[in-house]
C-alpha positions in Angstrom: 27.9 -13.9 -1.0 31.5 -12.9 -0.9 30.7 -9.5 -2.2 34.2 -7.9 -2.0 35.8 -10.8 -3.9 33.1 -10.7 -6.5 33.5 -7.0 -7.1 37.3 -7.2 -7.2 37.1 -9.9 -9.9 34.5 -7.9 -11.8 36.9 -4.9 -11.7 39.5 -7.0 -13.5 37.0 -8.1 -16.2 37.7 -6.8 -19.7 34.7 -5.3 -21.5 36.5 -4.4 -24.7 35.1 -5.8 -28.0 32.4 -7.8 -26.2 28.7 -8.0 -27.1 26.0 -7.4 -24.5 25.3 -11.1 -24.5 28.9 -12.0 -23.9 29.1 -9.6 -21.0 25.8 -10.8 -19.6 27.0 -14.4 -19.6 30.4 -13.5 -18.0 29.1 -11.3 -15.3 26.3 -13.7 -14.5 28.7 -16.7 -14.3 30.9 -14.7 -12.1 28.1 -13.9 -9.7 26.9 -17.5 -9.6 30.5 -18.6 -8.7 30.3 -16.4 -5.4 26.8 -17.5 -4.3 27.1 -19.7 -1.3 24.4 -22.4 -1.3 22.5 -23.3 1.9 22.3 -26.9 3.0 18.7 -28.2 2.6 17.3 -28.7 6.1 15.3 -31.8 7.2 12.0 -30.2 7.0 11.2 -28.1 3.9 8.5 -27.1 1.5 8.4 -28.0 -2.2 6.5 -25.8 -4.6 5.4 -27.6 -7.8 4.3 -25.4 -10.7 3.9 -26.0 -14.4 5.0 -22.4 -14.8 7.6 -20.1 -13.3 7.5 -16.8 -15.1 10.8 -15.6 -13.7 11.5 -12.8 -16.2 15.0 -11.5 -16.8 17.0 -12.6 -13.8 20.2 -10.5 -14.2 19.0 -7.3 -12.5 16.9 -8.9 -10.0 19.6 -11.3 -8.8 22.1 -8.6 -8.5 19.6 -6.5 -6.5 19.0 -9.5 -4.2 22.8 -9.9 -3.8 23.1 -6.3 -2.8 25.5 -5.4 -5.6 23.4 -3.9 -8.4 24.5 -0.4 -7.8 28.2 -1.5 -7.5 28.0 -3.4 -10.7 26.4 -0.5 -12.5 29.3 1.8 -11.3 32.0 -0.6 -12.3 30.5 -1.1 -15.8 30.1 2.7 -16.2 33.8 3.2 -15.5 34.5 0.7 -18.3 32.1 2.6 -20.8 29.2 0.2 -20.4 25.7 1.2 -19.5 24.1 -1.6 -17.4 20.8 -1.1 -19.3 22.4 -2.8 -22.4 21.3 -6.1 -20.8 17.7 -5.3 -21.4 18.1 -6.8 -24.8 18.5 -10.2 -23.2 15.3 -12.2 -23.5 13.2 -13.1 -20.5 13.2 -16.8 -19.7 10.0 -18.0 -21.4 8.9 -20.4 -18.6 5.3 -19.1 -18.0 2.2 -17.5 -19.5 0.6 -15.3 -16.9 -0.3 -14.8 -13.3 0.1 -18.4 -12.2 3.8 -18.4 -13.3 4.5 -14.9 -12.1 3.0 -15.7 -8.7 5.2 -18.8 -8.4 8.3 -16.7 -9.2 7.4 -14.1 -6.6 6.9 -16.8 -4.0 10.3 -18.3 -4.8 11.8 -14.8 -4.4 10.1 -14.1 -1.1 10.9 -17.6 0.3 14.6 -16.9 -0.2 14.3 -13.4 1.0 12.5 -14.4 4.2 14.9 -17.3 4.9 12.3 -20.1 4.3 13.4 -23.6 3.2 11.3 -23.4 0.1 12.3 -25.2 -3.1 10.7 -24.9 -6.5 10.2 -27.7 -9.2 9.2 -26.9 -12.8 10.0 -27.6 -16.4 12.9 -26.0 -18.4 10.9 -25.3 -21.5 13.0 -24.8 -24.7 10.6 -22.4 -26.3 8.2 -21.6 -23.5 4.9 -20.2 -24.7 5.6 -18.5 -28.0 6.9 -15.2 -29.4 4.1 -12.8 -30.4 4.0 -10.5 -33.3 1.2 -8.8 -35.2 0.6 -9.1 -38.9 -2.2 -6.9 -40.2 -3.5 -6.8 -36.7 -3.7 -10.6 -36.2 -1.6 -12.3 -33.6 1.2 -14.5 -35.1 3.1 -17.0 -33.1 6.7 -18.1 -33.5 9.1 -20.2 -31.4 10.7 -18.2 -28.5 14.2 -19.7 -28.2 15.1 -17.8 -25.0 18.1 -20.0 -24.4 19.9 -18.7 -27.5 21.4 -16.0 -25.2 22.8 -18.7 -22.9 21.5 -19.6 -19.4 24.4 -18.7 -17.0 22.3 -18.7 -13.9 21.4 -22.4 -14.3 23.7 -25.3 -13.4 23.1 -28.6 -15.1 23.1 -31.5 -12.5 24.0 -34.5 -14.7 24.5 -36.8 -11.7 20.9 -36.3 -10.5 19.0 -37.0 -13.7 16.2 -39.6 -13.7 14.4 -41.8 -16.1 10.7 -41.1 -16.3 8.8 -44.1 -17.7 5.6 -44.1 -19.7 4.0 -47.2 -21.1 5.1 -46.5 -24.5 8.3 -44.5 -24.0 11.0 -43.2 -21.6 12.3 -39.7 -21.0 15.3 -38.6 -19.1 14.6 -35.7 -16.6 17.8 -33.6 -16.4 17.7 -31.0 -13.6 19.0 -27.5 -14.0 19.3 -25.6 -10.7 18.8 -21.8 -10.5 19.8 -20.0 -7.3 17.1 -18.2 -5.3 19.0 -15.5 -3.3 18.1 -14.0 0.1 18.6 -14.8 3.8 18.5 -18.5 2.5 19.9 -19.3 -0.9 17.3 -21.7 -2.1 17.0 -23.5 -5.5 14.5 -23.5 -8.3 15.0 -27.0 -10.0 13.8 -27.1 -13.6 13.8 -30.3 -15.5 14.6 -30.7 -19.2 13.4 -33.8 -21.0 16.0 -35.7 -23.0 16.3 -39.0 -24.8 15.2 -38.5 -28.4 12.7 -36.4 -30.3 9.5 -37.8 -28.7 11.0 -37.3 -25.2 12.2 -33.8 -26.0 8.8 -32.7 -27.0 7.8 -32.9 -23.3 9.9 -29.8 -22.4 9.6 -28.1 -25.7 6.7 -25.7 -25.3 4.4 -24.7 -22.4 0.7 -25.6 -22.8 0.8 -27.5 -26.1 -2.5 -27.4 -28.1 -4.8 -30.0 -26.8 -7.7 -30.1 -29.2 -7.0 -33.7 -30.2 -5.8 -36.8 -28.4 -2.2 -36.3 -29.4 -2.2 -32.9 -27.7 -3.9 -34.2 -24.6 -1.4 -37.0 -24.3 1.5 -34.5 -24.6 0.0 -32.4 -21.8 -0.4 -35.5 -19.6 3.2 -36.5 -20.3 4.3 -33.0 -19.4 2.4 -32.8 -16.2 3.5 -36.3 -15.2 7.1 -35.7 -16.1 7.1 -32.7 -13.7 5.3 -34.6 -11.0 7.4 -37.8 -11.3 10.8 -36.0 -11.4 9.9 -33.9 -8.4 8.7 -36.9 -6.3 11.7 -39.0 -7.4 14.1 -36.2 -6.3 12.4 -35.8 -2.9 12.4 -39.5 -2.3 16.1 -39.8 -3.3 17.0 -37.0 -0.9 15.0 -38.5 1.9 16.5 -42.0 1.4 20.0 -40.5 1.7 19.1 -39.8 5.3 16.8 -42.5 6.3 17.2 -45.4 3.9 14.0 -47.3 3.4 12.3 -46.2 6.7 9.6 -43.9 5.3 7.9 -43.1 8.7 9.4 -39.6 8.7 8.7 -38.7 5.1 5.6 -36.6 5.9 7.3 -34.8 8.7 10.2 -33.7 6.5 8.4 -33.0 3.3 5.6 -30.5 2.5 4.4 -30.3 -1.1 2.4 -27.3 -2.4 0.5 -28.1 -5.7 0.2 -24.8 -7.6 -3.1 -25.5 -9.4 -4.1 -28.9 -10.9 -1.2 -29.4 -13.3 1.1 -31.2 -10.7 -1.6 -33.3 -9.1 -0.1 -36.4 -10.7 2.4 -36.1 -7.9 -0.3 -37.6 -5.5 -0.7 -40.9 -7.2 3.0 -41.0 -8.1 4.1 -40.7 -4.5 1.8 -43.7 -3.7 3.1 -45.6 -6.7 6.8 -45.0 -5.7 6.2 -46.0 -2.1 4.3 -49.1 -3.1 7.2 -50.0 -5.4 9.5 -49.9 -2.3 7.3 -52.3 -0.3 5.1 -49.8 1.5 1.5 -50.9 1.8 -1.2 -48.9 0.0 -2.7 -48.0 3.3 0.5 -46.5 4.7 1.3 -44.8 1.3 -2.1 -43.3 1.3 -1.7 -42.1 4.9 1.7 -40.5 4.0 0.3 -38.8 0.9 -2.6 -37.2 2.8 -0.1 -35.5 5.2 2.2 -34.3 2.6 0.1 -32.4 0.0 -1.6 -29.1 0.0 -3.4 -27.5 -3.0 -3.9 -23.9 -4.2 -6.9 -23.4 -6.4 -6.5 -20.6 -8.9 -9.7 -20.6 -10.9 -13.4 -21.6 -10.9 -13.6 -21.7 -14.7 -14.7 -25.3 -15.6 -12.3 -25.4 -18.7 -9.4 -24.8 -16.4 -10.3 -27.5 -13.9 -8.5 -30.3 -15.5 -10.2 -33.6 -16.1 -8.3 -36.4 -18.0 -9.9 -39.3 -19.9 -9.4 -42.7 -18.2 -8.8 -44.1 -21.7 -5.8 -41.8 -22.3 -4.2 -42.4 -18.9 -4.5 -46.1 -19.2 -2.8 -45.9 -22.5 0.4 -44.2 -21.2 0.2 -44.3 -17.4 -1.7 -47.4 -16.5 -0.4 -47.5 -12.9 -1.4 -43.9 -12.3 -4.9 -44.6 -13.6 -5.1 -47.7 -11.4 -4.1 -45.7 -8.3 -6.6 -42.9 -9.1 -9.4 -45.5 -9.4 -8.3 -47.0 -6.1 -8.3 -43.5 -4.5 -11.8 -43.0 -5.8 -13.0 -46.2 -4.1 -11.3 -45.2 -0.8 -12.8 -41.8 -1.1 -16.4 -43.0 -1.6 -16.1 -45.5 1.4 -14.8 -42.7 3.6 -17.5 -40.2 2.4 -20.3 -42.7 3.0 -19.0 -43.4 6.5 -18.8 -39.6 7.2 -22.5 -39.2 6.0 -22.0 -37.4 2.6 -25.2 -37.3 0.6 -25.2 -39.0 -2.8 -25.2 -35.6 -4.4 -22.1 -34.6 -2.4 -20.4 -37.9 -3.3 -21.1 -37.2 -7.0 -19.8 -33.7 -6.6 -16.6 -34.7 -4.9 -15.7 -38.0 -6.7 -12.2 -38.3 -8.2 -13.4 -40.6 -10.9 -16.6 -39.9 -12.8 -17.9 -43.3 -14.1 -20.5 -41.8 -16.4 -18.0 -39.5 -18.2 -15.0 -41.9 -17.6 -12.8 -38.9 -16.6 -10.6 -38.2 -13.5 -11.1 -34.8 -11.8 -7.6 -33.6 -10.9 -9.1 -30.8 -8.7 -11.2 -33.3 -6.7 -8.2 -35.6 -6.3 -6.3 -32.5 -5.0 -9.0 -31.5 -2.6 -9.5 -35.0 -1.1 -5.8 -35.8 -0.7 -4.6 -32.4 0.6 -4.1 -31.4 4.1 -5.0 -27.8 3.3 -6.8 -26.2 0.3 -6.6 -22.5 -0.3 -8.0 -19.9 -2.6 -6.0 -16.8 -3.5 -8.3 -13.9 -2.5 -11.0 -13.6 0.1 -13.9 -13.6 -2.4 -12.4 -16.5 -4.4 -11.9 -18.6 -1.2 -15.6 -17.9 -0.3 -16.6 -19.0 -3.8 -14.7 -22.3 -3.8 -16.2 -23.1 -0.3 -19.7 -22.2 -1.2 -19.8 -23.5 -4.8 -16.9 -25.2 -6.3 -15.9 -27.6 -3.4 -19.1 -27.2 -1.4 -19.5 -30.9 -0.7 -16.0 -31.2 0.8 -16.3 -28.0 2.7 -19.6 -29.0 4.3 -17.8 -32.0 6.1 -14.1 -30.8 6.3 -14.3 -27.0 6.7 -11.0 -27.1 8.7 -9.2 -28.0 5.5 -10.0 -24.7 3.7 -8.2 -21.4 4.1 -7.3 -18.3 2.2 -3.9 -16.8 1.2 -4.4 -13.7 -0.8 -1.8 -13.4 -3.5 1.1 -11.1 -3.2 4.0 -9.8 -5.3 7.7 -9.4 -4.7 8.3 -5.7 -4.0 12.0 -6.0 -4.6 11.3 -6.7 -8.3 8.1 -4.8 -8.7 8.9 -1.6 -6.8 12.7 -1.4 -6.1 13.8 -2.7 -9.4 11.0 -1.4 -11.6 10.6 2.1 -10.1 13.8 3.4 -8.4 12.5 7.0 -8.9 9.4 6.3 -6.7 11.6 4.4 -4.2 13.9 7.4 -3.9 10.9 9.7 -3.2 9.7 7.3 -0.6 13.2 7.3 1.0 13.2 11.1 1.1 9.8 11.2 2.6 9.8 8.4 5.3 13.4 7.1 5.3 14.7 3.8 4.1 13.5 1.5 6.9 10.6 0.3 4.6 13.0 -1.5 2.4 13.7 -4.0 5.3 10.2 -3.8 7.0 7.8 -3.4 4.1 4.9 -2.8 6.4 6.4 0.6 7.2 5.6 1.8 3.7 2.2 2.6 5.4 3.9 5.7 6.9 3.7 7.3 3.4 -0.1 7.8 4.2 0.8 10.6 6.5 2.1 12.7 3.6 -0.7 12.4 1.0 -1.5 16.1 1.3 2.0 17.4 1.1 2.2 19.4 -2.1 6.0 18.9 -2.5 5.6 15.2 -2.2 2.7 15.1 -4.6 4.5 17.4 -7.1 7.6 15.1 -6.9 5.4 12.1 -7.5 3.8 13.6 -10.6 7.3 14.5 -11.9 8.4 10.9 -11.3 5.4 9.4 -13.0 6.0 11.5 -16.0 9.6 10.4 -16.2 8.5 6.8 -16.1 6.1 7.4 -19.0 8.9 9.0 -21.0 11.0 5.8 -20.3 8.2 3.6 -21.3 7.4 5.5 -24.5 11.1 5.3 -25.5 11.0 1.5 -24.8 7.8 1.2 -26.9 9.5 3.2 -29.7 12.5 0.8 -29.6 10.3 -2.3 -29.4 7.3 -1.4 -31.6 8.8 1.2 -34.0 6.1 3.8 -32.9 7.0 6.2 -30.1 4.0 7.9 -28.4 4.7 11.7 -28.2 3.4 14.3 -25.7 1.7 14.1 -22.3 -0.9 11.4 -21.8 -3.0 10.1 -19.0 -2.1 6.4 -19.2 -4.8 3.7 -18.9 -3.3 0.1 -19.0 -4.9 -3.2 -19.4 -2.2 -5.9 -19.7 -2.9 -9.5 -18.9 -3.6 -12.8 -20.5 -6.3 -12.5 -23.2 -9.5 -14.3 -22.0 -13.1 -13.3 -22.6 -13.9 -13.2 -18.8 -11.1 -10.5 -18.4 -13.2 -8.4 -20.8 -10.6 -6.8 -23.0 -13.5 -6.6 -25.5 -15.5 -4.4 -23.2 -12.4 -2.0 -23.0 -12.4 -2.0 -26.8 -16.0 -1.0 -26.9 -15.4 1.8 -24.3 -12.5 3.0 -26.4 -14.5 3.1 -29.6 -17.3 5.0 -27.8 -14.8 7.5 -26.5 -13.6 8.0 -30.1 -17.1 8.5 -31.4 -18.1 10.9 -28.7 -14.9 13.0 -28.9 -15.1 13.2 -32.7 -18.8 14.4 -32.5 -17.8 16.8 -29.7 -20.2 15.2 -27.1 -17.5 15.4 -24.4 -16.9 19.0 -23.3 -13.6 18.5 -21.6 -11.1 15.6 -21.9 -7.6 15.0 -20.7 -5.5 13.5 -23.5 -5.5 9.7 -22.9 -3.6 6.7 -24.1 -5.0 3.2 -23.7 -2.3 0.6 -23.6 -3.0 -3.1 -24.1 -0.7 -6.0 -23.7 -1.9 -9.6 -24.0 -1.2 -13.0 -25.6 -4.0 -15.3 -26.8 -3.6 -19.1 -26.6 -2.9 -20.1 -30.2 -6.1 -22.2 -30.5 -8.4 -19.6 -28.7 -10.3 -18.2 -31.8 -12.4 -15.6 -30.0 -9.4 -14.3 -28.0 -7.5 -13.9 -31.3 -10.5 -12.2 -32.8 -10.5 -9.7 -29.9 -6.8 -8.9 -30.5 -7.6 -8.2 -34.2 -10.6 -6.1 -33.3 -8.7 -4.0 -30.8 -5.9 -3.4 -33.3 -8.5 -2.3 -36.0 -9.9 0.2 -33.5 -6.5 1.5 -32.6 -5.5 1.9 -36.2 -8.6 4.0 -36.9 -8.2 6.2 -33.8 -4.6 6.9 -34.2 -5.0 7.9 -37.9 -7.7 10.5 -37.2 -6.2 14.0 -37.0 -9.5 15.3 -35.4 -9.1 13.3 -32.3 -5.6 11.8 -32.1 -4.3 14.6 -30.0 -6.9 13.6 -27.3 -7.1 9.8 -27.7 -4.7 7.2 -28.8 -4.2 3.4 -28.3 -1.4 1.0 -28.5 -1.3 -2.8 -28.3 2.3 -3.8 -27.5 3.6 -7.0 -28.8 5.4 -9.8 -26.8 4.2 -8.6 -23.5 6.3 -10.1 -20.8 7.8 -9.5 -17.4 10.3 -6.9 -18.6 7.7 -5.0 -20.4 5.5 -5.2 -17.3 8.1 -3.6 -15.2 8.0 -0.5 -17.3 4.2 -0.4 -17.8 3.2 -0.7 -14.1 5.7 2.0 -13.1 4.3 4.5 -15.8 0.5 3.8 -15.7 -2.0 6.2 -14.1 -5.0 3.8 -14.2 -5.0 0.1 -13.9 -7.9 -1.5 -15.8 -9.1 -4.6 -13.9 -12.5 -5.3 -15.3 -13.2 -9.0 -15.1 -16.7 -10.3 -14.7 -17.4 -10.4 -10.9 -16.7 -13.7 -9.4 -14.5 -15.1 -12.2 -11.0 -13.6 -11.5 -9.6 -15.6 -8.5 -7.3 -12.8 -7.4 -4.9 -11.3 -9.9 -1.5 -10.0 -9.2 -1.1 -7.4 -12.0 -3.6 -5.2 -10.0 -1.2 -5.3 -7.0 1.8 -4.4 -9.2 0.0 -1.3 -10.5 -1.2 -0.4 -7.0 2.3 -0.6 -5.6 3.6 1.7 -8.3 0.9 4.3 -7.7 -1.8 3.5 -10.3 -5.5 3.8 -9.2 -7.6 0.7 -9.9 -10.5 1.2 -12.3 -12.3 -2.1 -12.0 -15.0 -4.4 -10.8 -15.4 -5.8 -7.3 -13.7 -9.0 -8.2 -10.6 -11.0 -7.1 -8.1 -9.0 -5.1 -9.6 -5.7 -6.3 -12.0 -6.0 -3.3 -9.1 -6.1 -0.9 -7.2 -3.3 -2.8 -10.2 -1.0 -2.3 -10.6 -2.1 1.3 -7.0 -1.2 2.0 -6.6 2.0 -0.1 -10.2 3.3 0.1 -12.9 3.4 -2.6 -12.4 7.1 -2.7 -8.9 6.5 -4.1 -10.1 4.0 -6.7 -12.8 3.8 -9.4 -15.3 0.9 -8.9 -18.2 0.0 -11.2 -20.3 -2.9 -12.4 -22.4 -5.7 -11.1 -21.3 -7.5 -7.9 -21.2 -11.3 -7.6 -24.7 -11.7 -6.3 -26.2 -9.6 -9.1 -24.2 -11.7 -11.7 -25.5 -14.9 -10.2 -29.2 -13.6 -10.4 -28.7 -12.4 -14.0 -27.2 -15.8 -14.9 -30.2 -17.6 -13.5 -32.8 -15.2 -14.7 -34.0 -13.5 -18.0 -31.0 -11.5 -19.0 -31.7 -10.2 -22.5 -28.6 -8.8 -24.1 -30.1 -8.3 -27.6 -33.0 -6.3 -26.0 -30.6 -4.1 -24.2 -28.6 -3.4 -27.3 -31.7 -2.3 -29.2 -32.6 0.0 -26.3 -29.1 1.7 -26.2 -28.4 3.0 -29.7 -25.0 4.5 -28.8 -23.8 1.1 -27.8 -25.6 -0.6 -30.7 -23.6 1.5 -33.0 -20.4 0.5 -31.3 -21.2 -3.2 -31.1 -22.4 -3.3 -34.7 -18.9 -2.4 -35.9 -18.2 -6.2 -35.5 -20.5 -6.9 -38.4 -21.4 -3.7 -40.4 -18.1 -3.4 -42.3 -16.5 -0.7 -40.3 -13.7 -3.0 -39.5 -12.4 -5.9 -41.5 -11.3 -9.3 -40.2 -10.1 -10.2 -43.7 -13.1 -12.5 -44.3 -12.3 -14.8 -41.5 -15.7 -14.5 -39.8 -14.1 -14.0 -36.3 -15.8 -10.6 -35.7 -19.2 -12.2 -36.6 -18.4 -15.0 -34.1 -17.8 -12.4 -31.4 -21.1 -10.6 -32.3 -23.1 -13.8 -32.2 -21.5 -14.8 -28.8 -22.8 -11.5 -27.4 -26.3 -11.4 -29.0 -27.3 -15.0 -29.9 -25.1 -17.3 -27.7 -23.8 -20.7 -28.7 -24.4 -24.3 -27.9 -22.5 -24.1 -24.6 -23.5 -20.6 -23.3 -26.3 -18.0 -23.4 -25.8 -14.6 -25.1 -23.2 -12.3 -23.5 -21.9 -15.0 -21.2 -19.5 -12.5 -19.4 -22.1 -9.7 -19.0 -20.4 -7.0 -21.0 -23.6 -5.2 -21.8 -24.6 -5.1 -18.1 -21.4 -3.2 -17.2 -20.2 -1.3 -20.3 -22.1 2.0 -19.7 -21.0 2.1 -16.1 -17.4 1.4 -17.3 -17.6 4.2 -19.8 -18.9 6.7 -17.3 -16.2 5.6 -14.7 -13.5 6.2 -17.3 -14.8 9.7 -17.9 -15.0 10.4 -14.1 -11.4 9.3 -13.7 -10.4 11.5 -16.6 -12.1 14.5 -15.1 -10.3 13.9 -11.8 -7.0 13.8 -13.5 -7.2 17.5 -14.4 -6.2 18.2 -10.9 -2.8 16.3 -11.2 -1.8 16.8 -7.5 -5.3 15.8 -6.4 -5.1 12.7 -8.5 -1.6 12.0 -7.4 -2.9 11.9 -3.8 -5.1 9.0 -4.8 -2.2 7.3 -6.6 0.1 7.7 -3.6 -2.5 6.4 -1.2 -2.5 3.2 -3.2 1.3 2.9 -2.9 1.1 3.6 0.8 -1.4 0.8 1.4 0.1 -1.7 -0.9 2.3 -3.3 1.8 -0.4 -5.9 2.5 0.1 -7.2 -1.0 3.7 -8.2 -0.6 4.5 -11.8 -1.4 6.6 -11.8 1.7 3.3 -11.6 3.7 1.7 -14.3 1.5 4.6 -16.7 1.9 4.8 -16.3 5.6 1.1 -17.1 5.8 1.8 -20.3 3.8 4.8 -21.0 6.1 3.0 -20.5 9.4 -0.6 -21.7 8.6 0.0 -24.5 6.1 3.6 -25.7 5.9 4.7 -25.2 9.5 8.3 -24.4 8.5 10.6 -21.9 10.0 12.8 -19.2 8.6 16.5 -19.0 8.9 17.5 -16.4 11.5 20.3 -14.4 9.9 21.0 -10.8 9.1 21.7 -9.7 5.5 23.4 -6.6 4.2 21.1 -3.7 3.3 20.7 -2.7 -0.3 
């Protein structure tokens, strides 16, 4: 970037009588003007993801450009506080960890100088805007583009027509710069060409309970896949014409979960259309693709009805059937058993569905999980048939987060403390953050850490007051559970523990207790009735607790609305305890746990996902682990687990759980609380009672909360645990993750340049 020229022009910018939105757009457009794009090299990696949860890019991009401090000073001289731009909405292009991970990887790819290009969808409304009405989640359109989108450049000359059997859509690319040693590009496609076409890029994850919803999801996923493949082929042909023999050498495609798997048959379709034989197109595709699995949950492993695909994408259905035939022939030659063939098949004749995960595994050069335990599970269980014959295909890349956003931008106070303690070298060589471990017993460092944590809480509480209209007052130990709402993440178990705390404090069964605030943040999918019921139940509990003068000086709760990246930046910096309590074996990795760790929160959680690696790095003595391990969960699932019997034998918990049905709390006659109760005690047609083993873990969870609370009385001692987590968080940088992809999967090289320090 031509830094001096940018700052000189910014100095001349008038700020008088301009709104925050006007200034945001003008300063952003000015910065974009001075970003020098890098030429795309011959060999590069392409990252396809249905989500990119990029958050608010203004501060992050200025930080990456090395001018954030300069811009703040110039604006201050003009009477403008740079914090005014916090009113600008986050780009609503993702839902949770999947999209945030993709954004962190784009950040790290550019920062580390890797030729890595992202492809996604430019949703008009994204997921939805969340509010609460009488404790119920309400959804409304989130028109994030109403503030403008100055960081994106529309590329009219590179638009494409995406054809379905019954309609066409124009894919118009918008390029967003990714700034670092290399200036890469995140290319997001907007669907145009009439109302039906525009629905494709209208909302993320449209409801898919009926055929219309399923068809829209298929269109959305194919739209992304076809546009990305079309762009890669166009770029390649500009160099090589119709000689496709080098395509696999120059293009590596990473499929971020199953949503972009249509790219596999689409590449074959495009090559066949250009005169390439199926055999050669198949061979090229198998050298190009790699697949990241993010879940073992059956409902998240996409399967599409052949009937629906044939209706709108007959060529894609035809190629998937052909791939299935090729796969079966190969597997029989290689000695797969019939059971393994059934387990791995792309097309299930009996159910007439295509397994997108099986297609990805078969056609990919490498398949990776996102935490050590998750990678072991997919090898042992989910893709056992393929692993038995092609173990070399499988690897692990533990997730990571971009420390520039999640530490430097989110927590400058902690960064300044680290600078004073070990110097600034860690900002360039993040592994040097580990030197902080030599200062965990220094009382001056610990006292400064505590003071900084208290400042971050004050900032968060002020932000909550502004956003929610209710400002927490006083000094609190802050427990946080902020993540997508799903039953396996067990926000309901936290609700039960919170209610038990309330009862025990009210009845003076707890002798000593540090004042504690439990903070929730989560969105439920609009059609996920149980998850929406859990939100309502938590809000009912919080309302009761906060209104009780006997206990509300010791215990409070808050459920923030519209939890997003910008909210997360403030919460992770302020929290003392990170609640990561998923059922063991079901959380692939998590990245929220890493953000909390990096900012000096202890993990209170189960041995699941990346929690295991967090504890291995920072020490179990510096975290709070409870609950059944994976092997016990598997035994309980296969055996005689009796939740109803357990409940009768534990009256304190029976009292808590019965509040779902005894009239203590109201769901306004909706019946959703009864549905939650029945799922725990009776089961349903598709699962046994207490499918996520809340009753197995809840007592241990409760006691672990109390243990952490008791330890917090010694603030400096507790701060030692917190700072140990920060010191050992360097492993969880997405810079480390992305270099593992680059070296072990993609075989791409970083650009060798030096950049100005921040």
